[in-house]
Predicted model as a PDB file, atoms N, CA, C, CB and O in Angstrom, pLDDT in the B-factor column:
MODEL        1                                                                  
ATOM      1  N   MET A   1      12.994   9.433   9.996  1.00 47.00           N  
ATOM      2  CA  MET A   1      12.805   9.863   8.634  1.00 47.00           C  
ATOM      3  C   MET A   1      11.419   9.425   8.181  1.00 47.00           C  
ATOM      4  CB  MET A   1      13.908   9.293   7.710  1.00 47.00           C  
ATOM      5  O   MET A   1      11.029   8.275   8.386  1.00 47.00           O  
ATOM      6  N   CYS A   2      10.690  10.321   7.578  1.00 63.00           N  
ATOM      7  CA  CYS A   2       9.334  10.025   7.119  1.00 63.00           C  
ATOM      8  C   CYS A   2       9.361   9.127   5.902  1.00 63.00           C  
ATOM      9  CB  CYS A   2       8.580  11.311   6.802  1.00 63.00           C  
ATOM     10  O   CYS A   2      10.329   9.118   5.141  1.00 63.00           O  
ATOM     11  N   ASN A   3       8.289   8.372   5.724  1.00 74.00           N  
ATOM     12  CA  ASN A   3       8.206   7.494   4.570  1.00 74.00           C  
ATOM     13  C   ASN A   3       8.195   8.268   3.263  1.00 74.00           C  
ATOM     14  CB  ASN A   3       6.975   6.632   4.665  1.00 74.00           C  
ATOM     15  O   ASN A   3       8.689   7.768   2.253  1.00 74.00           O  
ATOM     16  N   ASP A   4       7.635   9.498   3.256  1.00 76.00           N  
ATOM     17  CA  ASP A   4       7.623  10.263   2.016  1.00 76.00           C  
ATOM     18  C   ASP A   4       9.015  10.761   1.644  1.00 76.00           C  
ATOM     19  CB  ASP A   4       6.670  11.438   2.137  1.00 76.00           C  
ATOM     20  O   ASP A   4       9.205  11.314   0.561  1.00 76.00           O  
ATOM     21  N   ILE A   5       9.985  10.571   2.527  1.00 83.00           N  
ATOM     22  CA  ILE A   5      11.383  10.878   2.220  1.00 83.00           C  
ATOM     23  C   ILE A   5      12.150   9.591   1.918  1.00 83.00           C  
ATOM     24  CB  ILE A   5      12.048  11.641   3.394  1.00 83.00           C  
ATOM     25  O   ILE A   5      12.856   9.512   0.913  1.00 83.00           O  
ATOM     26  N   SER A   6      12.015   8.589   2.778  1.00 85.00           N  
ATOM     27  CA  SER A   6      12.811   7.376   2.630  1.00 85.00           C  
ATOM     28  C   SER A   6      12.381   6.533   1.435  1.00 85.00           C  
ATOM     29  CB  SER A   6      12.723   6.552   3.886  1.00 85.00           C  
ATOM     30  O   SER A   6      13.231   5.906   0.803  1.00 85.00           O  
ATOM     31  N   PHE A   7      11.098   6.496   1.105  1.00 85.00           N  
ATOM     32  CA  PHE A   7      10.641   5.675  -0.014  1.00 85.00           C  
ATOM     33  C   PHE A   7      11.221   6.162  -1.345  1.00 85.00           C  
ATOM     34  CB  PHE A   7       9.114   5.679  -0.077  1.00 85.00           C  
ATOM     35  O   PHE A   7      11.767   5.347  -2.089  1.00 85.00           O  
ATOM     36  N   PRO A   8      11.125   7.465  -1.679  1.00 87.00           N  
ATOM     37  CA  PRO A   8      11.747   7.910  -2.940  1.00 87.00           C  
ATOM     38  C   PRO A   8      13.258   7.705  -2.966  1.00 87.00           C  
ATOM     39  CB  PRO A   8      11.440   9.375  -3.177  1.00 87.00           C  
ATOM     40  O   PRO A   8      13.827   7.403  -4.015  1.00 87.00           O  
ATOM     41  N   LEU A   9      13.909   7.867  -1.816  1.00 89.00           N  
ATOM     42  CA  LEU A   9      15.353   7.626  -1.781  1.00 89.00           C  
ATOM     43  C   LEU A   9      15.661   6.162  -2.093  1.00 89.00           C  
ATOM     44  CB  LEU A   9      15.932   8.011  -0.405  1.00 89.00           C  
ATOM     45  O   LEU A   9      16.576   5.865  -2.863  1.00 89.00           O  
ATOM     46  N   GLY A  10      14.902   5.257  -1.499  1.00 88.00           N  
ATOM     47  CA  GLY A  10      15.090   3.838  -1.768  1.00 88.00           C  
ATOM     48  C   GLY A  10      14.798   3.499  -3.218  1.00 88.00           C  
ATOM     49  O   GLY A  10      15.517   2.705  -3.824  1.00 88.00           O  
ATOM     50  N   GLN A  11      13.748   4.092  -3.787  1.00 89.00           N  
ATOM     51  CA  GLN A  11      13.411   3.856  -5.189  1.00 89.00           C  
ATOM     52  C   GLN A  11      14.503   4.373  -6.121  1.00 89.00           C  
ATOM     53  CB  GLN A  11      12.080   4.518  -5.531  1.00 89.00           C  
ATOM     54  O   GLN A  11      14.710   3.827  -7.204  1.00 89.00           O  
ATOM     55  N   ALA A  12      15.199   5.423  -5.697  1.00 92.00           N  
ATOM     56  CA  ALA A  12      16.277   5.985  -6.507  1.00 92.00           C  
ATOM     57  C   ALA A  12      17.579   5.207  -6.361  1.00 92.00           C  
ATOM     58  CB  ALA A  12      16.505   7.432  -6.130  1.00 92.00           C  
ATOM     59  O   ALA A  12      18.578   5.547  -6.995  1.00 92.00           O  
ATOM     60  N   GLY A  13      17.576   4.166  -5.532  1.00 92.00           N  
ATOM     61  CA  GLY A  13      18.759   3.332  -5.390  1.00 92.00           C  
ATOM     62  C   GLY A  13      19.646   3.657  -4.212  1.00 92.00           C  
ATOM     63  O   GLY A  13      20.685   3.023  -4.028  1.00 92.00           O  
ATOM     64  N   TYR A  14      19.256   4.635  -3.405  1.00 92.00           N  
ATOM     65  CA  TYR A  14      20.055   4.980  -2.233  1.00 92.00           C  
ATOM     66  C   TYR A  14      19.720   4.017  -1.095  1.00 92.00           C  
ATOM     67  CB  TYR A  14      19.803   6.455  -1.803  1.00 92.00           C  
ATOM     68  O   TYR A  14      18.554   3.672  -0.903  1.00 92.00           O  
ATOM     69  N   PRO A  15      20.723   3.583  -0.344  1.00 92.00           N  
ATOM     70  CA  PRO A  15      20.426   2.740   0.814  1.00 92.00           C  
ATOM     71  C   PRO A  15      19.763   3.568   1.916  1.00 92.00           C  
ATOM     72  CB  PRO A  15      21.716   2.069   1.344  1.00 92.00           C  
ATOM     73  O   PRO A  15      20.234   4.657   2.245  1.00 92.00           O  
ATOM     74  N   VAL A  16      18.687   3.061   2.476  1.00 89.00           N  
ATOM     75  CA  VAL A  16      17.946   3.766   3.525  1.00 89.00           C  
ATOM     76  C   VAL A  16      17.896   2.876   4.754  1.00 89.00           C  
ATOM     77  CB  VAL A  16      16.503   4.146   3.052  1.00 89.00           C  
ATOM     78  O   VAL A  16      17.508   1.711   4.670  1.00 89.00           O  
ATOM     79  N   CYS A  17      18.285   3.421   5.882  1.00 88.00           N  
ATOM     80  CA  CYS A  17      18.232   2.691   7.147  1.00 88.00           C  
ATOM     81  C   CYS A  17      17.374   3.485   8.118  1.00 88.00           C  
ATOM     82  CB  CYS A  17      19.664   2.449   7.730  1.00 88.00           C  
ATOM     83  O   CYS A  17      17.412   4.715   8.140  1.00 88.00           O  
ATOM     84  N   LYS A  18      16.610   2.771   8.912  1.00 84.00           N  
ATOM     85  CA  LYS A  18      15.809   3.410   9.950  1.00 84.00           C  
ATOM     86  C   LYS A  18      16.193   2.773  11.277  1.00 84.00           C  
ATOM     87  CB  LYS A  18      14.268   3.266   9.668  1.00 84.00           C  
ATOM     88  O   LYS A  18      16.304   1.553  11.394  1.00 84.00           O  
ATOM     89  N   HIS A  19      16.390   3.620  12.264  1.00 80.00           N  
ATOM     90  CA  HIS A  19      16.753   3.162  13.599  1.00 80.00           C  
ATOM     91  C   HIS A  19      15.471   2.932  14.388  1.00 80.00           C  
ATOM     92  CB  HIS A  19      17.684   4.191  14.321  1.00 80.00           C  
ATOM     93  O   HIS A  19      14.670   3.849  14.568  1.00 80.00           O  
ATOM     94  N   VAL A  20      15.284   1.706  14.854  1.00 82.00           N  
ATOM     95  CA  VAL A  20      14.090   1.370  15.629  1.00 82.00           C  
ATOM     96  C   VAL A  20      14.541   0.819  16.975  1.00 82.00           C  
ATOM     97  CB  VAL A  20      13.183   0.338  14.870  1.00 82.00           C  
ATOM     98  O   VAL A  20      15.047  -0.300  17.045  1.00 82.00           O  
ATOM     99  N   PRO A  21      14.362   1.594  18.047  1.00 81.00           N  
ATOM    100  CA  PRO A  21      14.756   1.088  19.360  1.00 81.00           C  
ATOM    101  C   PRO A  21      13.854  -0.070  19.776  1.00 81.00           C  
ATOM    102  CB  PRO A  21      14.703   2.211  20.412  1.00 81.00           C  
ATOM    103  O   PRO A  21      12.637  -0.023  19.602  1.00 81.00           O  
ATOM    104  N   TYR A  22      14.466  -1.092  20.321  1.00 84.00           N  
ATOM    105  CA  TYR A  22      13.725  -2.279  20.734  1.00 84.00           C  
ATOM    106  C   TYR A  22      14.135  -2.615  22.159  1.00 84.00           C  
ATOM    107  CB  TYR A  22      13.987  -3.485  19.769  1.00 84.00           C  
ATOM    108  O   TYR A  22      15.275  -3.000  22.421  1.00 84.00           O  
ATOM    109  N   SER A  23      13.192  -2.464  23.069  1.00 87.00           N  
ATOM    110  CA  SER A  23      13.468  -2.699  24.480  1.00 87.00           C  
ATOM    111  C   SER A  23      12.132  -2.605  25.218  1.00 87.00           C  
ATOM    112  CB  SER A  23      14.526  -1.666  25.050  1.00 87.00           C  
ATOM    113  O   SER A  23      11.124  -2.238  24.615  1.00 87.00           O  
ATOM    114  N   PRO A  24      12.110  -2.928  26.503  1.00 89.00           N  
ATOM    115  CA  PRO A  24      10.881  -2.686  27.266  1.00 89.00           C  
ATOM    116  C   PRO A  24      10.506  -1.198  27.212  1.00 89.00           C  
ATOM    117  CB  PRO A  24      11.055  -3.146  28.741  1.00 89.00           C  
ATOM    118  O   PRO A  24      11.375  -0.327  27.170  1.00 89.00           O  
ATOM    119  N   VAL A  25       9.219  -0.934  27.213  1.00 85.00           N  
ATOM    120  CA  VAL A  25       8.712   0.424  27.010  1.00 85.00           C  
ATOM    121  C   VAL A  25       9.323   1.421  27.991  1.00 85.00           C  
ATOM    122  CB  VAL A  25       7.198   0.439  27.143  1.00 85.00           C  
ATOM    123  O   VAL A  25       9.712   2.520  27.594  1.00 85.00           O  
ATOM    124  N   MET A  26       9.410   1.059  29.230  1.00 88.00           N  
ATOM    125  CA  MET A  26       9.924   2.000  30.227  1.00 88.00           C  
ATOM    126  C   MET A  26      11.390   2.336  29.973  1.00 88.00           C  
ATOM    127  CB  MET A  26       9.757   1.425  31.634  1.00 88.00           C  
ATOM    128  O   MET A  26      11.842   3.413  30.361  1.00 88.00           O  
ATOM    129  N   ASP A  27      12.141   1.449  29.337  1.00 89.00           N  
ATOM    130  CA  ASP A  27      13.541   1.733  29.006  1.00 89.00           C  
ATOM    131  C   ASP A  27      13.662   2.623  27.776  1.00 89.00           C  
ATOM    132  CB  ASP A  27      14.302   0.434  28.777  1.00 89.00           C  
ATOM    133  O   ASP A  27      14.619   3.387  27.652  1.00 89.00           O  
ATOM    134  N   VAL A  28      12.705   2.526  26.877  1.00 87.00           N  
ATOM    135  CA  VAL A  28      12.774   3.250  25.604  1.00 87.00           C  
ATOM    136  C   VAL A  28      12.179   4.651  25.691  1.00 87.00           C  
ATOM    137  CB  VAL A  28      12.060   2.466  24.526  1.00 87.00           C  
ATOM    138  O   VAL A  28      12.579   5.531  24.929  1.00 87.00           O  
ATOM    139  N   LEU A  29      11.234   4.878  26.598  1.00 87.00           N  
ATOM    140  CA  LEU A  29      10.565   6.178  26.678  1.00 87.00           C  
ATOM    141  C   LEU A  29      11.515   7.363  26.843  1.00 87.00           C  
ATOM    142  CB  LEU A  29       9.602   6.166  27.816  1.00 87.00           C  
ATOM    143  O   LEU A  29      11.325   8.366  26.155  1.00 87.00           O  
ATOM    144  N   PRO A  30      12.525   7.309  27.712  1.00 88.00           N  
ATOM    145  CA  PRO A  30      13.438   8.456  27.798  1.00 88.00           C  
ATOM    146  C   PRO A  30      14.148   8.748  26.475  1.00 88.00           C  
ATOM    147  CB  PRO A  30      14.472   8.210  28.882  1.00 88.00           C  
ATOM    148  O   PRO A  30      14.320   9.906  26.094  1.00 88.00           O  
ATOM    149  N   TYR A  31      14.554   7.695  25.788  1.00 86.00           N  
ATOM    150  CA  TYR A  31      15.214   7.863  24.494  1.00 86.00           C  
ATOM    151  C   TYR A  31      14.262   8.508  23.484  1.00 86.00           C  
ATOM    152  CB  TYR A  31      15.715   6.504  23.964  1.00 86.00           C  
ATOM    153  O   TYR A  31      14.633   9.453  22.788  1.00 86.00           O  
ATOM    154  N   LEU A  32      13.038   7.994  23.412  1.00 84.00           N  
ATOM    155  CA  LEU A  32      12.079   8.522  22.453  1.00 84.00           C  
ATOM    156  C   LEU A  32      11.686   9.965  22.763  1.00 84.00           C  
ATOM    157  CB  LEU A  32      10.846   7.649  22.425  1.00 84.00           C  
ATOM    158  O   LEU A  32      11.504  10.768  21.848  1.00 84.00           O  
ATOM    159  N   SER A  33      11.555  10.293  24.024  1.00 84.00           N  
ATOM    160  CA  SER A  33      11.201  11.674  24.374  1.00 84.00           C  
ATOM    161  C   SER A  33      12.329  12.631  24.001  1.00 84.00           C  
ATOM    162  CB  SER A  33      10.884  11.788  25.879  1.00 84.00           C  
ATOM    163  O   SER A  33      12.063  13.748  23.558  1.00 84.00           O  
ATOM    164  N   CYS A  34      13.562  12.224  24.169  1.00 83.00           N  
ATOM    165  CA  CYS A  34      14.687  13.073  23.747  1.00 83.00           C  
ATOM    166  C   CYS A  34      14.684  13.262  22.234  1.00 83.00           C  
ATOM    167  CB  CYS A  34      16.030  12.459  24.199  1.00 83.00           C  
ATOM    168  O   CYS A  34      14.887  14.377  21.753  1.00 83.00           O  
ATOM    169  N   ARG A  35      14.459  12.198  21.485  1.00 80.00           N  
ATOM    170  CA  ARG A  35      14.413  12.305  20.016  1.00 80.00           C  
ATOM    171  C   ARG A  35      13.269  13.203  19.576  1.00 80.00           C  
ATOM    172  CB  ARG A  35      14.265  10.911  19.371  1.00 80.00           C  
ATOM    173  O   ARG A  35      13.424  13.974  18.630  1.00 80.00           O  
ATOM    174  N   ALA A  36      12.121  13.120  20.243  1.00 78.00           N  
ATOM    175  CA  ALA A  36      10.977  13.961  19.881  1.00 78.00           C  
ATOM    176  C   ALA A  36      11.278  15.433  20.139  1.00 78.00           C  
ATOM    177  CB  ALA A  36       9.728  13.535  20.665  1.00 78.00           C  
ATOM    178  O   ALA A  36      10.891  16.294  19.349  1.00 78.00           O  
ATOM    179  N   LEU A  37      11.963  15.723  21.234  1.00 79.00           N  
ATOM    180  CA  LEU A  37      12.331  17.110  21.530  1.00 79.00           C  
ATOM    181  C   LEU A  37      13.358  17.640  20.536  1.00 79.00           C  
ATOM    182  CB  LEU A  37      12.880  17.222  22.953  1.00 79.00           C  
ATOM    183  O   LEU A  37      13.301  18.807  20.148  1.00 79.00           O  
ATOM    184  N   GLU A  38      14.296  16.790  20.121  1.00 76.00           N  
ATOM    185  CA  GLU A  38      15.319  17.214  19.171  1.00 76.00           C  
ATOM    186  C   GLU A  38      14.742  17.418  17.775  1.00 76.00           C  
ATOM    187  CB  GLU A  38      16.444  16.192  19.121  1.00 76.00           C  
ATOM    188  O   GLU A  38      15.215  18.266  17.018  1.00 76.00           O  
ATOM    189  N   ASN A  39      13.736  16.651  17.444  1.00 72.00           N  
ATOM    190  CA  ASN A  39      13.188  16.681  16.096  1.00 72.00           C  
ATOM    191  C   ASN A  39      11.855  17.425  16.105  1.00 72.00           C  
ATOM    192  CB  ASN A  39      13.012  15.245  15.540  1.00 72.00           C  
ATOM    193  O   ASN A  39      10.798  16.807  16.231  1.00 72.00           O  
ATOM    194  N   SER A  40      11.902  18.734  15.973  1.00 67.00           N  
ATOM    195  CA  SER A  40      10.674  19.522  16.036  1.00 67.00           C  
ATOM    196  C   SER A  40       9.801  19.341  14.802  1.00 67.00           C  
ATOM    197  CB  SER A  40      11.009  20.983  16.207  1.00 67.00           C  
ATOM    198  O   SER A  40       8.623  19.697  14.821  1.00 67.00           O  
ATOM    199  N   SER A  41      10.359  18.795  13.742  1.00 66.00           N  
ATOM    200  CA  SER A  41       9.578  18.594  12.527  1.00 66.00           C  
ATOM    201  C   SER A  41       8.795  17.282  12.568  1.00 66.00           C  
ATOM    202  CB  SER A  41      10.494  18.615  11.309  1.00 66.00           C  
ATOM    203  O   SER A  41       8.156  16.907  11.585  1.00 66.00           O  
ATOM    204  N   LEU A  42       8.843  16.598  13.686  1.00 60.00           N  
ATOM    205  CA  LEU A  42       8.156  15.305  13.809  1.00 60.00           C  
ATOM    206  C   LEU A  42       6.663  15.454  13.535  1.00 60.00           C  
ATOM    207  CB  LEU A  42       8.377  14.707  15.212  1.00 60.00           C  
ATOM    208  O   LEU A  42       6.098  14.672  12.771  1.00 60.00           O  
ATOM    209  N   MET A  43       6.029  16.425  14.134  1.00 67.00           N  
ATOM    210  CA  MET A  43       4.593  16.591  13.944  1.00 67.00           C  
ATOM    211  C   MET A  43       4.266  17.109  12.544  1.00 67.00           C  
ATOM    212  CB  MET A  43       4.031  17.542  14.996  1.00 67.00           C  
ATOM    213  O   MET A  43       3.217  16.780  11.992  1.00 67.00           O  
ATOM    214  N   LYS A  44       5.153  17.913  11.970  1.00 69.00           N  
ATOM    215  CA  LYS A  44       4.946  18.364  10.602  1.00 69.00           C  
ATOM    216  C   LYS A  44       4.934  17.164   9.661  1.00 69.00           C  
ATOM    217  CB  LYS A  44       6.039  19.375  10.185  1.00 69.00           C  
ATOM    218  O   LYS A  44       4.118  17.091   8.742  1.00 69.00           O  
ATOM    219  N   GLY A  45       5.841  16.229   9.897  1.00 68.00           N  
ATOM    220  CA  GLY A  45       5.898  15.025   9.072  1.00 68.00           C  
ATOM    221  C   GLY A  45       4.655  14.176   9.238  1.00 68.00           C  
ATOM    222  O   GLY A  45       4.156  13.608   8.267  1.00 68.00           O  
ATOM    223  N   ALA A  46       4.147  14.082  10.465  1.00 74.00           N  
ATOM    224  CA  ALA A  46       2.942  13.295  10.714  1.00 74.00           C  
ATOM    225  C   ALA A  46       1.742  13.940  10.032  1.00 74.00           C  
ATOM    226  CB  ALA A  46       2.686  13.152  12.229  1.00 74.00           C  
ATOM    227  O   ALA A  46       0.901  13.242   9.464  1.00 74.00           O  
ATOM    228  N   CYS A  47       1.658  15.267  10.082  1.00 78.00           N  
ATOM    229  CA  CYS A  47       0.559  15.969   9.406  1.00 78.00           C  
ATOM    230  C   CYS A  47       0.662  15.787   7.899  1.00 78.00           C  
ATOM    231  CB  CYS A  47       0.568  17.472   9.762  1.00 78.00           C  
ATOM    232  O   CYS A  47      -0.354  15.588   7.233  1.00 78.00           O  
ATOM    233  N   ARG A  48       1.847  15.849   7.362  1.00 80.00           N  
ATOM    234  CA  ARG A  48       2.048  15.656   5.921  1.00 80.00           C  
ATOM    235  C   ARG A  48       1.648  14.241   5.521  1.00 80.00           C  
ATOM    236  CB  ARG A  48       3.521  15.929   5.530  1.00 80.00           C  
ATOM    237  O   ARG A  48       0.997  14.041   4.496  1.00 80.00           O  
ATOM    238  N   GLU A  49       2.033  13.276   6.320  1.00 82.00           N  
ATOM    239  CA  GLU A  49       1.675  11.880   6.045  1.00 82.00           C  
ATOM    240  C   GLU A  49       0.158  11.709   6.050  1.00 82.00           C  
ATOM    241  CB  GLU A  49       2.324  10.935   7.086  1.00 82.00           C  
ATOM    242  O   GLU A  49      -0.385  10.999   5.204  1.00 82.00           O  
ATOM    243  N   GLN A  50      -0.523  12.345   6.984  1.00 85.00           N  
ATOM    244  CA  GLN A  50      -1.976  12.258   7.043  1.00 85.00           C  
ATOM    245  C   GLN A  50      -2.607  12.915   5.819  1.00 85.00           C  
ATOM    246  CB  GLN A  50      -2.500  12.912   8.327  1.00 85.00           C  
ATOM    247  O   GLN A  50      -3.574  12.390   5.266  1.00 85.00           O  
ATOM    248  N   GLN A  51      -2.069  14.058   5.392  1.00 88.00           N  
ATOM    249  CA  GLN A  51      -2.566  14.722   4.187  1.00 88.00           C  
ATOM    250  C   GLN A  51      -2.432  13.811   2.976  1.00 88.00           C  
ATOM    251  CB  GLN A  51      -1.812  16.037   3.945  1.00 88.00           C  
ATOM    252  O   GLN A  51      -3.363  13.696   2.178  1.00 88.00           O  
ATOM    253  N   LEU A  52      -1.283  13.165   2.834  1.00 88.00           N  
ATOM    254  CA  LEU A  52      -1.054  12.279   1.696  1.00 88.00           C  
ATOM    255  C   LEU A  52      -2.010  11.091   1.713  1.00 88.00           C  
ATOM    256  CB  LEU A  52       0.390  11.786   1.692  1.00 88.00           C  
ATOM    257  O   LEU A  52      -2.504  10.675   0.665  1.00 88.00           O  
ATOM    258  N   LEU A  53      -2.272  10.548   2.890  1.00 88.00           N  
ATOM    259  CA  LEU A  53      -3.206   9.425   2.991  1.00 88.00           C  
ATOM    260  C   LEU A  53      -4.616   9.838   2.591  1.00 88.00           C  
ATOM    261  CB  LEU A  53      -3.212   8.864   4.411  1.00 88.00           C  
ATOM    262  O   LEU A  53      -5.299   9.099   1.882  1.00 88.00           O  
ATOM    263  N   TRP A  54      -5.062  11.022   3.043  1.00 90.00           N  
ATOM    264  CA  TRP A  54      -6.393  11.502   2.682  1.00 90.00           C  
ATOM    265  C   TRP A  54      -6.499  11.738   1.190  1.00 90.00           C  
ATOM    266  CB  TRP A  54      -6.723  12.782   3.437  1.00 90.00           C  
ATOM    267  O   TRP A  54      -7.504  11.382   0.575  1.00 90.00           O  
ATOM    268  N   LEU A  55      -5.472  12.334   0.600  1.00 91.00           N  
ATOM    269  CA  LEU A  55      -5.490  12.572  -0.837  1.00 91.00           C  
ATOM    270  C   LEU A  55      -5.568  11.262  -1.614  1.00 91.00           C  
ATOM    271  CB  LEU A  55      -4.252  13.358  -1.258  1.00 91.00           C  
ATOM    272  O   LEU A  55      -6.290  11.167  -2.607  1.00 91.00           O  
ATOM    273  N   GLU A  56      -4.834  10.268  -1.168  1.00 87.00           N  
ATOM    274  CA  GLU A  56      -4.869   8.954  -1.811  1.00 87.00           C  
ATOM    275  C   GLU A  56      -6.257   8.328  -1.690  1.00 87.00           C  
ATOM    276  CB  GLU A  56      -3.812   8.024  -1.191  1.00 87.00           C  
ATOM    277  O   GLU A  56      -6.779   7.789  -2.666  1.00 87.00           O  
ATOM    278  N   LEU A  57      -6.850   8.395  -0.514  1.00 86.00           N  
ATOM    279  CA  LEU A  57      -8.181   7.834  -0.314  1.00 86.00           C  
ATOM    280  C   LEU A  57      -9.212   8.538  -1.194  1.00 86.00           C  
ATOM    281  CB  LEU A  57      -8.584   7.937   1.160  1.00 86.00           C  
ATOM    282  O   LEU A  57     -10.045   7.884  -1.822  1.00 86.00           O  
ATOM    283  N   LEU A  58      -9.157   9.870  -1.239  1.00 89.00           N  
ATOM    284  CA  LEU A  58     -10.080  10.620  -2.092  1.00 89.00           C  
ATOM    285  C   LEU A  58      -9.897  10.269  -3.561  1.00 89.00           C  
ATOM    286  CB  LEU A  58      -9.887  12.116  -1.891  1.00 89.00           C  
ATOM    287  O   LEU A  58     -10.879  10.158  -4.296  1.00 89.00           O  
ATOM    288  N   TRP A  59      -8.663  10.093  -3.996  1.00 86.00           N  
ATOM    289  CA  TRP A  59      -8.404   9.707  -5.384  1.00 86.00           C  
ATOM    290  C   TRP A  59      -9.026   8.350  -5.680  1.00 86.00           C  
ATOM    291  CB  TRP A  59      -6.889   9.673  -5.668  1.00 86.00           C  
ATOM    292  O   TRP A  59      -9.657   8.165  -6.720  1.00 86.00           O  
ATOM    293  N   TRP A  60      -8.849   7.400  -4.764  1.00 82.00           N  
ATOM    294  CA  TRP A  60      -9.421   6.062  -4.956  1.00 82.00           C  
ATOM    295  C   TRP A  60     -10.937   6.140  -5.072  1.00 82.00           C  
ATOM    296  CB  TRP A  60      -9.025   5.129  -3.795  1.00 82.00           C  
ATOM    297  O   TRP A  60     -11.534   5.484  -5.925  1.00 82.00           O  
ATOM    298  N   LEU A  61     -11.560   6.944  -4.212  1.00 85.00           N  
ATOM    299  CA  LEU A  61     -13.017   7.061  -4.236  1.00 85.00           C  
ATOM    300  C   LEU A  61     -13.507   7.752  -5.505  1.00 85.00           C  
ATOM    301  CB  LEU A  61     -13.503   7.826  -3.011  1.00 85.00           C  
ATOM    302  O   LEU A  61     -14.512   7.341  -6.087  1.00 85.00           O  
ATOM    303  N   ARG A  62     -12.803   8.800  -5.938  1.00 86.00           N  
ATOM    304  CA  ARG A  62     -13.209   9.528  -7.138  1.00 86.00           C  
ATOM    305  C   ARG A  62     -13.065   8.690  -8.399  1.00 86.00           C  
ATOM    306  CB  ARG A  62     -12.397  10.794  -7.275  1.00 86.00           C  
ATOM    307  O   ARG A  62     -13.911   8.765  -9.290  1.00 86.00           O  
ATOM    308  N   THR A  63     -12.017   7.902  -8.484  1.00 84.00           N  
ATOM    309  CA  THR A  63     -11.755   7.139  -9.706  1.00 84.00           C  
ATOM    310  C   THR A  63     -12.435   5.775  -9.695  1.00 84.00           C  
ATOM    311  CB  THR A  63     -10.262   6.959  -9.896  1.00 84.00           C  
ATOM    312  O   THR A  63     -12.419   5.065 -10.700  1.00 84.00           O  
ATOM    313  N   GLY A  64     -13.029   5.408  -8.572  1.00 75.00           N  
ATOM    314  CA  GLY A  64     -13.658   4.096  -8.487  1.00 75.00           C  
ATOM    315  C   GLY A  64     -12.650   2.969  -8.375  1.00 75.00           C  
ATOM    316  O   GLY A  64     -12.991   1.809  -8.604  1.00 75.00           O  
ATOM    317  N   SER A  65     -11.424   3.291  -8.029  1.00 71.00           N  
ATOM    318  CA  SER A  65     -10.366   2.289  -7.942  1.00 71.00           C  
ATOM    319  C   SER A  65     -10.207   1.723  -6.541  1.00 71.00           C  
ATOM    320  CB  SER A  65      -9.062   2.882  -8.395  1.00 71.00           C  
ATOM    321  O   SER A  65      -9.184   1.117  -6.224  1.00 71.00           O  
ATOM    322  N   PHE A  66     -11.206   1.918  -5.713  1.00 65.00           N  
ATOM    323  CA  PHE A  66     -11.078   1.498  -4.318  1.00 65.00           C  
ATOM    324  C   PHE A  66     -10.997  -0.021  -4.191  1.00 65.00           C  
ATOM    325  CB  PHE A  66     -12.252   2.025  -3.502  1.00 65.00           C  
ATOM    326  O   PHE A  66     -10.288  -0.538  -3.328  1.00 65.00           O  
ATOM    327  N   PHE A  67     -11.731  -0.742  -5.059  1.00 68.00           N  
ATOM    328  CA  PHE A  67     -11.683  -2.196  -5.047  1.00 68.00           C  
ATOM    329  C   PHE A  67     -10.954  -2.683  -6.279  1.00 68.00           C  
ATOM    330  CB  PHE A  67     -13.099  -2.798  -4.978  1.00 68.00           C  
ATOM    331  O   PHE A  67     -11.106  -2.127  -7.367  1.00 68.00           O  
ATOM    332  N   HIS A  68     -10.171  -3.712  -6.106  1.00 66.00           N  
ATOM    333  CA  HIS A  68      -9.411  -4.272  -7.219  1.00 66.00           C  
ATOM    334  C   HIS A  68     -10.291  -5.235  -8.005  1.00 66.00           C  
ATOM    335  CB  HIS A  68      -8.135  -4.989  -6.712  1.00 66.00           C  
ATOM    336  O   HIS A  68     -10.869  -6.157  -7.430  1.00 66.00           O  
ATOM    337  N   HIS A  69     -10.394  -5.027  -9.313  1.00 67.00           N  
ATOM    338  CA  HIS A  69     -11.174  -5.897 -10.181  1.00 67.00           C  
ATOM    339  C   HIS A  69     -10.236  -6.546 -11.194  1.00 67.00           C  
ATOM    340  CB  HIS A  69     -12.309  -5.105 -10.896  1.00 67.00           C  
ATOM    341  O   HIS A  69      -9.949  -5.947 -12.230  1.00 67.00           O  
ATOM    342  N   PRO A  70      -9.753  -7.752 -10.921  1.00 70.00           N  
ATOM    343  CA  PRO A  70      -8.824  -8.388 -11.864  1.00 70.00           C  
ATOM    344  C   PRO A  70      -9.493  -8.665 -13.198  1.00 70.00           C  
ATOM    345  CB  PRO A  70      -8.277  -9.690 -11.279  1.00 70.00           C  
ATOM    346  O   PRO A  70     -10.680  -8.986 -13.253  1.00 70.00           O  
ATOM    347  N   THR A  71      -8.738  -8.541 -14.258  1.00 69.00           N  
ATOM    348  CA  THR A  71      -9.303  -8.800 -15.596  1.00 69.00           C  
ATOM    349  C   THR A  71      -9.024 -10.214 -16.052  1.00 69.00           C  
ATOM    350  CB  THR A  71      -8.741  -7.816 -16.616  1.00 69.00           C  
ATOM    351  O   THR A  71      -9.426 -10.600 -17.150  1.00 69.00           O  
TER     352      THR A  71                                                      
ENDMDL                                                                          
END                                                                             
C-alpha cells in the first residue's frame, strides 16, 4: 500500500498495517517477485509518489520555506 493511501487512512483513524518480509535476501526475492507480478499498479504508485515529492520540493522552493526559521 502506498503512503499516499495509508497515511490519510491512518489520519482518519483507521488502523493501517503494512506487511514487511524480513529474511535473508535470497529467501525473500521469490516472494517479492511474486508480489510485484500480482500488483501491476506498483510502478504507478511509485511514479505518483515521485510526482508528489517533486511538487512538494517545488512548493518549498517557491515559497522560501525550504529552511526552517524558528521565531
